[in-house]
PADREN-857147 format. One line per field, with one value per atom (N, C-alpha, C): residue number from 1; residue in three letters; x, y, z. Coordinates in steps of 0.02 Angstrom, whole numbers, plus 32768, in hexadecimal, padded with zeros to 4 digits. Example, Ala and Ser with C-alpha at 12.3 -4.5 7.8 and 13.67 -1.06 7.14 Angstrom:
<rs>
i <- (1 / 1 / 1 / 2 / 2 / 2)
aa <- (Ala / Ala / Ala / Ser / Ser / Ser)
east <- (8294 / 8267 / 8294 / 8282 / 82AC / 8285)
north <- (7EE4 / 7F1F / 7F5B / 7F90 / 7FCB / 8002)
up <- (8186 / 8186 / 8186 / 8162 / 8165 / 818A)
</rs>
This chain:
<rs>
i <- (1 / 1 / 1 / 2 / 2 / 2 / 3 / 3 / 3 / 4 / 4 / 4 / 5 / 5 / 5 / 6 / 6 / 6 / 7 / 7 / 7 / 8 / 8 / 8 / 9 / 9 / 9 / 10 / 10 / 10 / 11 / 11 / 11 / 12 / 12 / 12 / 13 / 13 / 13 / 14 / 14 / 14 / 15 / 15 / 15 / 16 / 16 / 16 / 17 / 17 / 17 / 18 / 18 / 18 / 19 / 19 / 19 / 20 / 20 / 20 / 21 / 21 / 21 / 22 / 22 / 22 / 23 / 23 / 23 / 24 / 24 / 24 / 25 / 25 / 25 / 26 / 26 / 26 / 27 / 27 / 27 / 28 / 28 / 28 / 29 / 29 / 29 / 30 / 30 / 30 / 31 / 31 / 31 / 32 / 32 / 32 / 33 / 33 / 33 / 34 / 34 / 34 / 35 / 35 / 35 / 36 / 36 / 36 / 37 / 37 / 37 / 38 / 38 / 38 / 39 / 39 / 39 / 40 / 40 / 40 / 41 / 41 / 41 / 42 / 42 / 42 / 43 / 43 / 43 / 44 / 44 / 44 / 45 / 45 / 45 / 46 / 46 / 46 / 47 / 47 / 47 / 48 / 48 / 48 / 49 / 49 / 49 / 50 / 50 / 50 / 51 / 51 / 51 / 52 / 52 / 52 / 53 / 53 / 53 / 54 / 54 / 54 / 55 / 55 / 55 / 56 / 56 / 56 / 57 / 57 / 57 / 58 / 58 / 58 / 59 / 59 / 59 / 60 / 60 / 60 / 61 / 61 / 61 / 62 / 62 / 62 / 63 / 63 / 63 / 64 / 64 / 64 / 65 / 65 / 65 / 66 / 66 / 66 / 67 / 67 / 67 / 68 / 68 / 68 / 69 / 69 / 69 / 70 / 70 / 70 / 71 / 71 / 71 / 72 / 72 / 72 / 73 / 73 / 73 / 74 / 74 / 74 / 75 / 75 / 75 / 76 / 76 / 76 / 77 / 77 / 77 / 78 / 78 / 78 / 79 / 79 / 79 / 80 / 80 / 80 / 81 / 81 / 81 / 82 / 82 / 82 / 83 / 83 / 83 / 84 / 84 / 84 / 85 / 85 / 85 / 86 / 86 / 86 / 87 / 87 / 87 / 88 / 88 / 88 / 89 / 89 / 89 / 90 / 90 / 90 / 91 / 91 / 91 / 92 / 92 / 92 / 93 / 93 / 93 / 94 / 94 / 94 / 95 / 95 / 95 / 96 / 96 / 96 / 97 / 97 / 97 / 98 / 98 / 98 / 99 / 99 / 99 / 100 / 100 / 100 / 101 / 101 / 101 / 102 / 102 / 102 / 103 / 103 / 103 / 104 / 104 / 104 / 105 / 105 / 105 / 106 / 106 / 106 / 107 / 107 / 107 / 108 / 108 / 108 / 109 / 109 / 109 / 110 / 110 / 110 / 111 / 111 / 111 / 112 / 112 / 112 / 113 / 113 / 113 / 114 / 114 / 114 / 115 / 115 / 115 / 116 / 116 / 116 / 117 / 117 / 117 / 118 / 118 / 118 / 119 / 119 / 119 / 120 / 120 / 120 / 121 / 121 / 121 / 122 / 122 / 122 / 123 / 123 / 123 / 124 / 124 / 124 / 125 / 125 / 125 / 126 / 126 / 126 / 127 / 127 / 127 / 128 / 128 / 128 / 129 / 129 / 129 / 130 / 130 / 130 / 131 / 131 / 131 / 132 / 132 / 132 / 133 / 133 / 133 / 134 / 134 / 134 / 135 / 135 / 135 / 136 / 136 / 136 / 137 / 137 / 137 / 138 / 138 / 138 / 139 / 139 / 139 / 140 / 140 / 140 / 141 / 141 / 141 / 142 / 142 / 142 / 143 / 143 / 143 / 144 / 144 / 144 / 145 / 145 / 145 / 146 / 146 / 146 / 147 / 147 / 147 / 148 / 148 / 148 / 149 / 149 / 149)
aa <- (Thr / Thr / Thr / Lys / Lys / Lys / Tyr / Tyr / Tyr / Tyr / Tyr / Tyr / Gly / Gly / Gly / Ser / Ser / Ser / Glu / Glu / Glu / Ser / Ser / Ser / Leu / Leu / Leu / Thr / Thr / Thr / Asp / Asp / Asp / Pro / Pro / Pro / Glu / Glu / Glu / Glu / Glu / Glu / Ala / Ala / Ala / Ala / Ala / Ala / Arg / Arg / Arg / Leu / Leu / Leu / Ile / Ile / Ile / Asp / Asp / Asp / Ala / Ala / Ala / Phe / Phe / Phe / Gln / Gln / Gln / Phe / Phe / Phe / Gly / Gly / Gly / Tyr / Tyr / Tyr / Glu / Glu / Glu / Ser / Ser / Ser / Gly / Gly / Gly / Arg / Arg / Arg / Gly / Gly / Gly / Met / Met / Met / Arg / Arg / Arg / Trp / Trp / Trp / Gly / Gly / Gly / Ile / Ile / Ile / Ile / Ile / Ile / Trp / Trp / Trp / Lys / Lys / Lys / Glu / Glu / Glu / Ser / Ser / Ser / Gly / Gly / Gly / Gln / Gln / Gln / Phe / Phe / Phe / Leu / Leu / Leu / Gly / Gly / Gly / Thr / Thr / Thr / Val / Val / Val / Gly / Gly / Gly / Leu / Leu / Leu / Asn / Asn / Asn / Asn / Asn / Asn / Leu / Leu / Leu / Asn / Asn / Asn / Val / Val / Val / Arg / Arg / Arg / Ala / Ala / Ala / Lys / Lys / Lys / Lys / Lys / Lys / Ala / Ala / Ala / Glu / Glu / Glu / Val / Val / Val / Gly / Gly / Gly / Tyr / Tyr / Tyr / Glu / Glu / Glu / Leu / Leu / Leu / His / His / His / Pro / Pro / Pro / Asp / Asp / Asp / Phe / Phe / Phe / Trp / Trp / Trp / Gly / Gly / Gly / Lys / Lys / Lys / Gly / Gly / Gly / Ile / Ile / Ile / Thr / Thr / Thr / Lys / Lys / Lys / Glu / Glu / Glu / Ala / Ala / Ala / Val / Val / Val / Ser / Ser / Ser / Glu / Glu / Glu / Ile / Ile / Ile / Leu / Leu / Leu / Arg / Arg / Arg / Tyr / Tyr / Tyr / Cys / Cys / Cys / Phe / Phe / Phe / Glu / Glu / Glu / Glu / Glu / Glu / Arg / Arg / Arg / Glu / Glu / Glu / Leu / Leu / Leu / Tyr / Tyr / Tyr / Arg / Arg / Arg / Ile / Ile / Ile / Gly / Gly / Gly / Ala / Ala / Ala / Val / Val / Val / Thr / Thr / Thr / Phe / Phe / Phe / Pro / Pro / Pro / Glu / Glu / Glu / Asn / Asn / Asn / Asp / Asp / Asp / Pro / Pro / Pro / Ser / Ser / Ser / Ser / Ser / Ser / Gly / Gly / Gly / Leu / Leu / Leu / Leu / Leu / Leu / Lys / Lys / Lys / Lys / Lys / Lys / Leu / Leu / Leu / Gly / Gly / Gly / Phe / Phe / Phe / Ser / Ser / Ser / Glu / Glu / Glu / Glu / Glu / Glu / Gly / Gly / Gly / Arg / Arg / Arg / Leu / Leu / Leu / Arg / Arg / Arg / Gly / Gly / Gly / Tyr / Tyr / Tyr / Leu / Leu / Leu / Tyr / Tyr / Tyr / Gln / Gln / Gln / Lys / Lys / Lys / Gly / Gly / Gly / Glu / Glu / Glu / Ser / Ser / Ser / His / His / His / Asp / Asp / Asp / Ala / Ala / Ala / Leu / Leu / Leu / Ile / Ile / Ile / Phe / Phe / Phe / Ser / Ser / Ser / Leu / Leu / Leu / Leu / Leu / Leu / Lys / Lys / Lys / Pro / Pro / Pro / Glu / Glu / Glu / Trp / Trp / Trp / Glu / Glu / Glu / Glu / Glu / Glu / Arg / Arg / Arg / Thr / Thr / Thr)
east <- (B70D / B702 / B73D / B768 / B7A3 / B791 / B75A / B746 / B703 / B6F3 / B6B1 / B6AD / B6E6 / B6E5 / B6DF / B6E4 / B6E6 / B70D / B717 / B73E / B71A / B740 / B724 / B701 / B6CB / B6A7 / B6CE / B6D0 / B6F7 / B6CC / B68D / B662 / B618 / B5EE / B5A7 / B584 / B59B / B57C / B587 / B5C2 / B5CE / B5A1 / B596 / B568 / B522 / B50D / B4CA / B4C3 / B4F7 / B4F4 / B4EF / B512 / B50E / B4C7 / B4AA / B466 / B436 / B441 / B417 / B41E / B45A / B465 / B440 / B442 / B41B / B3D0 / B3B9 / B372 / B360 / B38B / B37E / B37C / B3AA / B3AA / B369 / B350 / B311 / B2D7 / B2D4 / B29D / B29D / B2D7 / B2DC / B2D5 / B2D0 / B2C8 / B307 / B341 / B381 / B3A8 / B38D / B3B1 / B387 / B39E / B37F / B3B3 / B3AC / B3DD / B3B9 / B3D3 / B3B8 / B3F1 / B3E1 / B411 / B417 / B453 / B45E / B462 / B435 / B42E / B43B / B461 / B46B / B42A / B40C / B3CA / B3C6 / B3F8 / B3F6 / B3F9 / B420 / B42B / B40E / B3FD / B3E5 / B41E / B45C / B497 / B49C / B4A9 / B4B2 / B4F7 / B4FA / B539 / B551 / B524 / B536 / B4F8 / B503 / B4CA / B4D2 / B49B / B499 / B464 / B46F / B43C / B44A / B422 / B425 / B43B / B469 / B480 / B470 / B46D / B461 / B424 / B3F1 / B3B3 / B391 / B381 / B35D / B328 / B2EC / B2B5 / B2A2 / B2A1 / B28E / B2BF / B2FF / B332 / B33C / B318 / B319 / B35E / B381 / B3C4 / B3D3 / B405 / B41E / B462 / B483 / B4C1 / B4B6 / B4D1 / B4CC / B50C / B504 / B53C / B532 / B568 / B563 / B5A2 / B59A / B5D2 / B5BF / B5EF / B5E4 / B61E / B60F / B644 / B675 / B6B6 / B6E7 / B6E1 / B6C7 / B6BF / B690 / B668 / B637 / B646 / B680 / B694 / B69D / B690 / B69C / B669 / B62F / B5FB / B5BE / B5C1 / B589 / B552 / B55C / B528 / B51C / B552 / B54A / B52B / B53F / B523 / B4D7 / B4C2 / B47A / B456 / B473 / B453 / B450 / B487 / B488 / B459 / B456 / B428 / B3E1 / B3CE / B38A / B37F / B3B1 / B3AC / B3A1 / B3C6 / B3BE / B378 / B35F / B31B / B2E9 / B2F1 / B2C6 / B2C9 / B305 / B30F / B2F0 / B2FE / B2E8 / B29F / B287 / B242 / B210 / B220 / B1EF / B1F5 / B232 / B23C / B241 / B247 / B24D / B286 / B2BF / B2FA / B31A / B343 / B364 / B3AE / B3CE / B416 / B427 / B452 / B46E / B4B9 / B4D5 / B51D / B53B / B57D / B5A2 / B5E7 / B602 / B644 / B66F / B6AB / B6D8 / B71F / B745 / B78C / B7AD / B7DC / B7FC / B81C / B836 / B857 / B826 / B7E6 / B7B4 / B79C / B7C9 / B7BB / B77D / B771 / B734 / B6F4 / B6F1 / B6B5 / B6AE / B6E4 / B6E3 / B6CF / B6E9 / B6D8 / B68F / B674 / B62D / B602 / B612 / B5EB / B5ED / B628 / B62E / B605 / B606 / B5DE / B593 / B57F / B539 / B527 / B557 / B54A / B55B / B578 / B58B / B5C7 / B5C9 / B601 / B62A / B66C / B697 / B699 / B688 / B685 / B6C5 / B6E8 / B725 / B73B / B76D / B78C / B77B / B765 / B759 / B794 / B7BB / B7F8 / B7E7 / B806 / B7FD / B7B5 / B78D / B745 / B732 / B758 / B74A / B77D / B767 / B794 / B78F / B7C6 / B7C7 / B80D / B810 / B850 / B87F / B862 / B88B / B8A5 / B88D / B8A5 / B86F / B877 / B849 / B85E / B82C / B838 / B810 / B82B / B806 / B7CE / B79D / B767 / B758 / B740 / B726 / B6DB / B6BF / B676 / B65D / B628 / B609 / B5BF / B5A0 / B559 / B539 / B4F9 / B4D0 / B48F / B47C / B43E / B407 / B3CA / B392 / B391 / B39C / B39C / B3D3 / B40C / B442 / B42E / B40E / B3F6 / B3C1 / B394 / B35E / B37A / B3B0 / B3D0 / B3EA / B3FF / B41F / B3EC / B3AF / B37D / B34E)
north <- (C6BE / C69A / C69F / C6D0 / C6D8 / C6D8 / C6F9 / C6FE / C6DC / C6A9 / C689 / C65A / C63C / C60D / C5C5 / C5B9 / C575 / C577 / C53D / C538 / C559 / C571 / C58D / C555 / C566 / C536 / C52B / C4EC / C4DD / C4C1 / C4AE / C496 / C4A3 / C4A0 / C4B0 / C483 / C445 / C419 / C433 / C450 / C46D / C4A9 / C4D1 / C50A / C4F1 / C4BC / C4A0 / C487 / C468 / C451 / C48B / C4C2 / C4FD / C51A / C51E / C536 / C508 / C4C6 / C497 / C4A3 / C4B2 / C4C0 / C4FF / C532 / C56F / C55E / C535 / C522 / C4FB / C4CC / C4A6 / C4D4 / C504 / C534 / C55B / C56E / C593 / C566 / C52A / C4FD / C4E8 / C4E3 / C4CF / C50B / C547 / C583 / C59B / C583 / C596 / C5C9 / C5DE / C60F / C625 / C659 / C66F / C696 / C693 / C6B2 / C6D6 / C711 / C738 / C745 / C748 / C75C / C7A7 / C7BF / C807 / C811 / C83A / C843 / C88D / C89A / C8DF / C8F5 / C92B / C941 / C94D / C96F / C983 / C949 / C915 / C8DF / C89C / C895 / C855 / C824 / C83C / C811 / C7FB / C7BA / C79E / C7B2 / C7D1 / C7EA / C7C4 / C7A3 / C77F / C76E / C75E / C74E / C770 / C775 / C78F / C766 / C759 / C733 / C728 / C6FD / C6EE / C6A6 / C69D / C65B / C653 / C616 / C608 / C62F / C632 / C654 / C62C / C64F / C630 / C662 / C65A / C689 / C689 / C650 / C64B / C673 / C66F / C694 / C6DB / C6EC / C72F / C744 / C716 / C726 / C702 / C71D / C700 / C71E / C703 / C720 / C734 / C76E / C785 / C770 / C75D / C74B / C767 / C774 / C792 / C783 / C782 / C77D / C7A0 / C7C3 / C7EC / C7E3 / C7DF / C7D9 / C814 / C807 / C83D / C878 / C86E / C8A6 / C8DC / C8CA / C8F8 / C90F / C8FD / C914 / C960 / C97E / C9C6 / C9F4 / C9D9 / CA01 / CA0B / C9F4 / C9FC / C9C8 / C997 / C965 / C939 / C921 / C8F5 / C91C / C95A / C983 / C98A / C996 / C99C / C95B / C923 / C8E1 / C8CF / C8D8 / C8C6 / C8F4 / C933 / C962 / C94A / C931 / C918 / C8D8 / C8AE / C871 / C884 / C8B6 / C8CD / C8E7 / C90F / C928 / C8EE / C8BE / C884 / C85E / C853 / C82C / C84F / C88E / C8B2 / C8C8 / C8DB / C8F3 / C8BC / C891 / C85E / C81D / C807 / C7C8 / C7D2 / C811 / C823 / C7FF / C7F8 / C7DC / C811 / C7FB / C829 / C830 / C7FB / C7FC / C7E1 / C805 / C7EE / C7EB / C7B2 / C7A9 / C7A7 / C7AA / C7A3 / C789 / C75F / C741 / C754 / C76C / C77E / C764 / C75D / C750 / C790 / C78C / C7C8 / C7F5 / C7D7 / C7FF / C81D / C80E / C829 / C86E / C89E / C8E2 / C902 / C8F8 / C916 / C8FD / C8BC / C8A1 / C8BB / C8BA / C8D5 / C91F / C945 / C98B / C996 / C96D / C971 / C964 / C930 / C920 / C959 / C976 / C9AF / C9EB / C9F9 / CA30 / CA25 / C9E6 / C9D6 / C9D3 / C9E0 / C9E2 / C9A4 / C972 / C935 / C943 / C91F / C922 / C8E3 / C8EA / C8B0 / C892 / C853 / C832 / C80D / C7F5 / C7D0 / C7A2 / C77B / C74D / C705 / C6DF / C698 / C672 / C653 / C632 / C5F2 / C5EA / C5AE / C5A0 / C5D3 / C5CB / C5B9 / C5D0 / C5C4 / C594 / C567 / C538 / C542 / C554 / C560 / C553 / C538 / C52A / C500 / C4CE / C49E / C4B6 / C4EE / C505 / C52C / C52E / C554 / C59D / C5C8 / C610 / C62D / C661 / C687 / C6AD / C6C3 / C6EC / C723 / C75B / C790 / C78B / C795 / C793 / C7D9 / C7EC / C82D / C822 / C855 / C851 / C896 / C896 / C8D2 / C8BF / C8E4 / C8D8 / C907 / C8F2 / C91A / C961 / C96B / C9B1 / C9DC / C9BE / C9E3 / C9F6 / C9C7 / C9D4 / CA0B / CA08 / CA39 / CA7F / CA85 / CAC6 / CAE4 / CABA / CAD0 / CAE0 / CAC6 / CAD0 / CB0A)
up <- (2985 / 29C3 / 29F2 / 29E8 / 2A12 / 2A5C / 2A6E / 2AB4 / 2AC1 / 2A9A / 2AA0 / 2ADC / 2AEF / 2B27 / 2B10 / 2ACF / 2AB5 / 2A73 / 2A57 / 2A1A / 29DF / 29AF / 2972 / 294B / 292A / 2901 / 28C0 / 28AA / 286E / 2835 / 2844 / 280F / 281F / 27ED / 27F7 / 282C / 2833 / 2865 / 28AC / 28B8 / 28FA / 2906 / 28D3 / 28D9 / 28E7 / 28C5 / 28CF / 2917 / 2933 / 2978 / 29A9 / 299A / 29C4 / 29C3 / 2988 / 2981 / 29A7 / 29A2 / 29C8 / 2A13 / 2A2A / 2A71 / 2A86 / 2A5C / 2A6A / 2A6E / 2A40 / 2A3F / 2A7E / 2A92 / 2ACF / 2B0C / 2B10 / 2B47 / 2B4A / 2B10 / 2B0E / 2B23 / 2B08 / 2B17 / 2B60 / 2B7E / 2BC5 / 2BF4 / 2BD9 / 2C02 / 2C22 / 2C0A / 2C29 / 2C01 / 2BC8 / 2BA0 / 2B64 / 2B43 / 2B05 / 2ADD / 2A9C / 2A70 / 2A39 / 2A26 / 29EE / 29BD / 297E / 294C / 294A / 293C / 2932 / 28E6 / 28CC / 2884 / 2873 / 283E / 2826 / 2806 / 281F / 2809 / 27BE / 27A3 / 275C / 272C / 273D / 270D / 2722 / 2762 / 277A / 2788 / 2783 / 278E / 27D7 / 27E1 / 2823 / 283D / 2879 / 2895 / 28D1 / 28F4 / 2931 / 2959 / 2999 / 29C4 / 2A07 / 2A2A / 2A6F / 2A93 / 2AD3 / 2AF5 / 2B3E / 2B5B / 2BA2 / 2BAC / 2BDA / 2BEF / 2C3A / 2C50 / 2C98 / 2CB2 / 2C89 / 2C9D / 2CD4 / 2D0A / 2D42 / 2D58 / 2D3C / 2D48 / 2D92 / 2DB1 / 2DF8 / 2E23 / 2E14 / 2E3A / 2E1F / 2DE9 / 2DCB / 2DB3 / 2D91 / 2D79 / 2D38 / 2D14 / 2CD6 / 2CC8 / 2C95 / 2C7B / 2C33 / 2C20 / 2BDC / 2BB7 / 2B79 / 2B4F / 2B09 / 2AE6 / 2AA4 / 2A7D / 2A3C / 2A0E / 29CD / 29B2 / 2977 / 2948 / 2908 / 28D6 / 28DD / 28DB / 28E6 / 28B6 / 287B / 284C / 2868 / 289A / 28B4 / 28FC / 2915 / 2958 / 2958 / 2991 / 299B / 297B / 2967 / 2947 / 2974 / 29B2 / 29E0 / 29D8 / 29AD / 299F / 29DC / 29FA / 2A35 / 2A6F / 2A77 / 2AAD / 2AA4 / 2A67 / 2A58 / 2A67 / 2A52 / 2A5B / 2AA5 / 2ACA / 2B11 / 2B38 / 2B26 / 2B47 / 2B41 / 2B07 / 2AFE / 2B26 / 2B2B / 2B54 / 2B9D / 2BB5 / 2BFA / 2C06 / 2BD8 / 2BDE / 2BE2 / 2BB5 / 2BB4 / 2BF7 / 2C0F / 2C4D / 2C89 / 2C91 / 2CCC / 2CC9 / 2C8F / 2C89 / 2C7A / 2C4A / 2C35 / 2C5D / 2C6A / 2C8E / 2CDA / 2CEF / 2D36 / 2D59 / 2D36 / 2D56 / 2D83 / 2DB1 / 2DE0 / 2DD1 / 2DB9 / 2DAE / 2D69 / 2D46 / 2D07 / 2D0F / 2D02 / 2D06 / 2CC0 / 2CBD / 2C7E / 2C8F / 2C63 / 2C6C / 2C30 / 2C3C / 2C05 / 2C12 / 2BDD / 2BE4 / 2BFF / 2C2D / 2C48 / 2C13 / 2BDD / 2BA9 / 2B77 / 2B7E / 2B4F / 2B68 / 2B62 / 2B7A / 2B5A / 2B19 / 2AFC / 2B1D / 2B2C / 2B4C / 2B93 / 2BB9 / 2BFD / 2BFC / 2BCD / 2BC7 / 2BB7 / 2B8B / 2B7A / 2BB8 / 2BDC / 2C18 / 2C4A / 2C53 / 2C83 / 2C6A / 2C28 / 2C0D / 2C19 / 2C1A / 2C25 / 2C6F / 2C9B / 2CE2 / 2D0A / 2CE9 / 2D0C / 2D3A / 2D72 / 2DA1 / 2D9A / 2D9B / 2D9B / 2DE1 / 2DE6 / 2E28 / 2E39 / 2E07 / 2E17 / 2DDF / 2DEE / 2DBE / 2DD2 / 2DA1 / 2DAA / 2D8C / 2DB5 / 2D9C / 2D77 / 2D3B / 2D13 / 2D00 / 2CF7 / 2CEC / 2CA5 / 2C75 / 2C2E / 2C11 / 2BE6 / 2BC6 / 2B7B / 2B5B / 2B14 / 2AF9 / 2ABD / 2A9B / 2AC6 / 2AE8 / 2B0D / 2B50 / 2B69 / 2BAA / 2BCF / 2C10 / 2C3B / 2C3E / 2C44 / 2C47 / 2C81 / 2C9E / 2CD0 / 2CAD / 2CD5 / 2CBB / 2CED / 2CD4 / 2CFE / 2D01 / 2D3C / 2D44 / 2D53 / 2D30 / 2D38 / 2D4A / 2D67 / 2D74 / 2D72 / 2D64 / 2D67 / 2D89 / 2DBC / 2DE0 / 2DC9 / 2DCF / 2DB6 / 2DD3 / 2E14 / 2E2D / 2E0D / 2DFE / 2DDD / 2D96 / 2D74 / 2D30 / 2D30 / 2D60 / 2D63 / 2D70 / 2D95 / 2DA1 / 2D60 / 2D33 / 2CF4 / 2CBE / 2CC5 / 2C8F / 2C9E)
</rs>
């Protein structure tokens, strides 16, 4: 959870509350989350999903987290690519945003590989480990995605 944007979980009750928050987001229509599973073993590796989903405004933010043992294997790229397809083709969204810590170069690099543009820095946007942190905001618009597919 180094770049998750909230404190690390320390007990199962905190994990249950996070899952409940994901469920509430889904039920309220403001988000959705999927598990990332290793095909061969069924092992849970992380999650990918949509935050701040606003169907009427045709926009959402993508978020993802993956266990560090599986970083650099293309798993997150595959998962986020499918989310983008789902958003633009099935949900007919127009804009997908993403927020990262400035020092999270792998995440910023992934977003750029997927066609996202860096829009700017949000000062003091994330609060983690007792302090505020800046964030970088990225976006991908449907016409840009269509050019790449």
